[in-house]
N, C-alpha and C positions, 0 to 999 in steps of 0.2 A: 658214572660215578654216583653212588646213592646219596640222597639228601640227608642232612643231619637231623631234620625235623620229623622224620617218619620212615616207614618201611620203604624199600625200593618199589618203584612202580611196576605193576603187573601188566603184561601185554593185554591191552583192552581195546575194544573197537571204538569206544567213544569216550570223550572227556567226562561225560556224566557218570560213567562207571567209576572213574578215578575219584570224583567228588564223593560218590556214595562210599567208596572204599575208605577214603580219608575220614569219613564220618562214623565209621564202624569203630567204636571205642575199644573193642576187644583186640584190635590189631595195632593200636598206636602206643609206642613205648613211652615211658616216662621221660620227660625232658628235665634237665637239671634246673634248679631254682629252689624257691621256697617249698616247704612241704605242702603237698596237695591237700586242699579241703575236699569234701565230698562233691564231686562234679556230676552233672546230669549225664554227661557222656564224654568221650575222648575226642569229639569233633573239635577241630581248631576254631571254627566259627563260634560254637557254643562256649568254649573256654574263654575266648576273647570277649564275648558279650557278657559273661559272668563278671569280668573285671571292669569293663568300661561301657557296657551296653545300655545303661539307663540314660534317659535324656539329660538328667542333671550332670552326670559325670562327663558326658560328651560336651555339654555346654561349658563346663569348667575348663576342659581341655581346649575347647575353642577359644575361650577368653584368654587363657595363658598363651596360646600359640598365635592367635590372629590379632587380638585386641591389646596384648601386652599387659594384661592385668596381673597383679602379683599379690594383692592383699585380700583378706576376708571381706573387708568393707567394699572393695571394688567388685568382687563377685556378687555380693549381696545387693549392690546398687546397679547391677547390669541391666535391669529392666525385665528380667525373666520371671521375677516374683518368687524366687526360691526362699523358703523358710530357713531361719538361722539354724535350726536343729538338723534339717536335711543337708544344708550346706556343710556344716561341721562333720556330719556323718560321711558325706561323699568325699570330702577332702581327706578324711582319715582312711577311707577305703582305697582311694587312689594312691595314697602314700603307702599303705600296707601292701598294695599290689606292685609297688616299685615304679609307678607311672609318674608320680610327682614326689617332690621332697619339700619339707619345710626348712627354711633357713632363717637364722636371726638376721634382722636388718642391720646393715653395716653402721648406719648413723645412730641407731637406737636398738640395742640388743634385746630389749623387751618386746619389740614388735617382730612379727613373723611375716616373711614373704614366701610365696610358693613358687616353685620352678619345676618345669618338666625335666625328667631324667632322660637319658638316652632312649630308654624304652618308651617314654612318653613322646619324645620328638619323632620317633619312628612311626607315630600315628599320623604324621602330616599328610602322606598320600591318601590315607583313608578319609580324613577330614576334608581335604580338597575335593575328592570325588563325591562325597556326600553333599558338599556345597554346590558343585556343578550339577549333580543329579537333581537335587531339590529345586534349584532354580529352573532347570530345563522342564521338569514335569509338574510343578506346582506353582501357584501364585505366591510370590514372595516379595519382600521389600527390596531385594537386591537389584541394583541397576543391571539391566541386560547387557549393556556394553561392557561393563566391568567383568561380569561372569564370562562373557565370550572371550575377552582378553585373557582371563585367567585360564580358560579351557585351552586356548591356543598356545599358551606359554606355561604349561604345567611344570616343566623342568625348571624354568626360571623362578616360578613361584616357590617351589619346594626348595631350591637352592637358597633363596632369600630367607625363607623361614628358618632353615638350618643355620645359616650364617648369623642371623639375629640371635638364635639360641646360643650358639657358641660364644658370641660376643656379649651375651647377656644384655642385649639391646631390647628394651620393652616398647619401642616405637610400634604403633599399630601397623601391621603388614599391609592392610588395604590401601593406605595412603600412597604407598609405593606404586600401586597398580591402578591409580586413578580413582580410587574410591574416596568418599568423604571422610573427614576425620572421625574416628570411631572412639567414642567414650562411653561412660556409663549411660545406659538407657538406649544406646544405638543398636540396631539389629545387624 
């Protein structure tokens, strides 16, 4: 049965050929959604990186997903050193891409909270793998035991992230898996 995200697979001897084929922009059909801006190519990796591939966007997604941050001020005080103009720009771009949405705060309609959309929460496996990969191959501040536990329990971690998203629970996810309490300024 052909996939809905691209052309049917061609009989090829190696998976590398299929990756090359998927990167060939001339053979990838348009996918429904917002009107396309000019893209470098039709490669799914390139298109994804255009939407969320800079470090600031990924850190905002991390803070929403893992730390439970919701407000501009929380993102600004995350300890990453993001300038307010860049933060505002990335929040706007992520919202325009349908990865996050801004919502009026229930207790004070003048304040804005940010929330991942379904499209945004679908990045959970990507973020988890980046976390595990980074801790495995680079010096990080992440406790090795915590990363090993998350790596062994990927399904449980992802299920918990999605559950908290559905329930609108902004409790930091790391505390569930034995990590320290995560707040502004924590890595």
